[in-house]
Residue frames as qw, qx, qy, qz and C-alpha x, y, z in Angstrom:
[[0.237, 0.226, -0.365, 0.872, 4.90, -15.48, -1.79],
 [0.345, -0.665, -0.661, 0.025, 2.79, -14.83, 1.26],
 [0.321, -0.856, -0.162, 0.372, 4.49, -11.83, 2.87],
 [0.554, 0.546, 0.101, 0.620, 6.10, -8.91, 1.08],
 [0.404, -0.778, -0.132, 0.463, 8.20, -6.31, 2.95],
 [0.510, 0.645, 0.147, 0.550, 9.31, -3.21, 1.05],
 [0.427, -0.766, -0.088, 0.472, 11.77, -0.69, 2.50],
 [0.310, -0.494, 0.326, 0.744, 13.51, 2.30, 0.95],
 [0.369, 0.451, 0.683, 0.440, 11.18, 2.56, -2.03],
 [0.005, 0.028, -0.094, -0.995, 10.39, 5.90, -3.64],
 [0.429, 0.351, 0.500, -0.666, 6.79, 7.05, -3.36],
 [0.549, 0.450, -0.344, -0.615, 6.29, 6.93, -7.15],
 [0.358, 0.226, -0.898, -0.119, 7.46, 3.31, -7.23],
 [0.145, 0.124, 0.851, -0.489, 5.32, 2.45, -4.23],
 [0.545, 0.393, 0.176, -0.720, 2.24, 3.83, -6.02],
 [0.548, 0.372, -0.629, -0.408, 3.13, 1.61, -9.00],
 [0.114, 0.090, -0.965, 0.220, 3.38, -1.33, -6.59],
 [0.378, 0.258, 0.599, -0.658, -0.12, -0.58, -5.26],
 [0.619, 0.424, -0.202, -0.630, -1.47, -0.52, -8.82],
 [0.433, 0.307, -0.832, -0.158, 0.22, -3.86, -9.57],
 [0.100, -0.027, 0.890, -0.444, -1.16, -5.38, -6.37],
 [0.626, 0.194, 0.128, -0.745, -4.69, -4.98, -7.73],
 [0.807, 0.275, -0.434, -0.290, -3.93, -8.15, -9.71],
 [0.144, -0.494, 0.800, -0.309, -2.35, -9.88, -6.71],
 [0.863, -0.079, -0.371, -0.333, -2.88, -13.61, -6.41],
 [0.761, 0.045, -0.556, 0.333, -0.23, -14.55, -3.84],
 [0.211, 0.249, -0.464, 0.823, 0.62, -11.84, -1.29],
 [0.448, -0.650, -0.603, -0.121, -1.52, -11.93, 1.85],
 [0.465, -0.781, -0.161, 0.385, 0.61, -9.53, 3.94],
 [0.500, 0.630, 0.057, 0.591, 2.16, -6.31, 2.62],
 [0.506, -0.703, -0.161, 0.473, 4.50, -4.22, 4.78],
 [0.447, 0.616, 0.119, 0.638, 5.37, -0.80, 3.35],
 [0.444, -0.869, -0.155, 0.154, 6.12, 0.85, 6.69],
 [0.494, -0.638, 0.228, 0.545, 8.99, 3.34, 7.04],
 [0.559, 0.295, 0.502, 0.589, 8.91, 4.55, 3.44],
 [0.060, -0.366, -0.053, 0.927, 7.92, 8.23, 3.89],
 [0.076, 0.475, 0.749, 0.455, 4.70, 7.73, 1.92],
 [0.100, 0.154, 0.213, -0.960, 2.57, 10.87, 1.82],
 [0.520, 0.404, 0.442, -0.609, -1.04, 11.67, 0.96],
 [0.438, 0.468, -0.520, -0.565, -0.36, 11.03, -2.74],
 [0.142, 0.144, -0.978, -0.049, -0.32, 7.31, -1.93],
 [0.423, 0.129, 0.613, -0.655, -3.84, 7.35, -0.45],
 [0.708, 0.382, -0.066, -0.590, -5.79, 6.90, -3.67],
 [0.550, 0.370, -0.732, -0.156, -3.62, 4.05, -5.05],
 [0.038, -0.123, 0.900, -0.416, -3.84, 2.31, -1.66],
 [0.549, 0.223, 0.426, -0.683, -7.62, 2.66, -1.63],
 [0.697, 0.414, -0.347, -0.472, -7.90, 1.33, -5.18],
 [0.329, 0.317, -0.887, 0.067, -5.67, -1.61, -4.32],
 [0.208, -0.008, 0.817, -0.537, -7.72, -2.49, -1.26],
 [0.640, 0.292, 0.204, -0.681, -10.99, -2.35, -3.17],
 [0.769, 0.418, -0.350, -0.335, -9.83, -4.87, -5.79],
 [0.322, 0.395, -0.840, 0.185, -7.21, -7.08, -4.06],
 [0.814, -0.347, -0.138, -0.444, -9.16, -9.94, -2.48],
 [0.841, 0.031, -0.463, 0.278, -6.09, -11.89, -1.25],
 [0.247, 0.417, -0.424, 0.765, -4.44, -9.20, 0.90],
 [0.593, -0.598, -0.539, -0.022, -5.31, -9.64, 4.59],
 [0.532, -0.692, -0.131, 0.470, -2.71, -7.43, 6.31],
 [0.440, 0.707, 0.065, 0.549, -1.29, -4.04, 5.33],
 [0.551, -0.587, -0.193, 0.561, 1.31, -2.19, 7.43],
 [0.317, 0.791, 0.157, 0.499, 1.49, 1.53, 6.63],
 [0.562, -0.769, -0.153, 0.264, 3.18, 2.53, 9.89],
 [0.475, -0.582, 0.193, 0.631, 5.79, 5.26, 10.17],
 [0.394, 0.420, 0.473, 0.667, 4.93, 7.00, 6.92],
 [0.027, -0.158, -0.118, 0.980, 3.76, 10.59, 6.34],
 [0.174, -0.458, -0.746, -0.452, 0.14, 9.70, 5.70],
 [0.167, -0.012, 0.367, -0.915, -2.44, 12.12, 7.12],
 [0.435, 0.369, 0.678, -0.463, -6.17, 11.92, 7.61],
 [0.486, 0.594, -0.184, -0.614, -6.57, 13.19, 4.01],
 [0.304, 0.384, -0.825, -0.282, -4.82, 10.15, 2.60],
 [0.154, 0.034, 0.950, -0.268, -6.88, 7.79, 4.72],
 [0.551, 0.336, 0.223, -0.730, -10.24, 8.91, 3.28],
 [0.656, 0.357, -0.495, -0.444, -9.89, 6.81, 0.08],
 [0.244, 0.217, -0.931, 0.163, -8.71, 3.89, 2.21],
 [0.304, 0.072, 0.696, -0.647, -11.69, 3.94, 4.59]]
């Protein structure tokens, strides 16, 4: 699988997805836009990005992420 698009997922499940993606070996593009993710997702996203070496594109558009949630990502 090269591209994974997730819609209508609960934030708790999305955070579990980010934790699972740390062991990703196939997905190079992850689209989790339009899922109402909030600042709680920031840390799991940051952890995923620091360990997932395959992922090249991440779409977080149209969520409820604020500057606070982006600090662990940056």
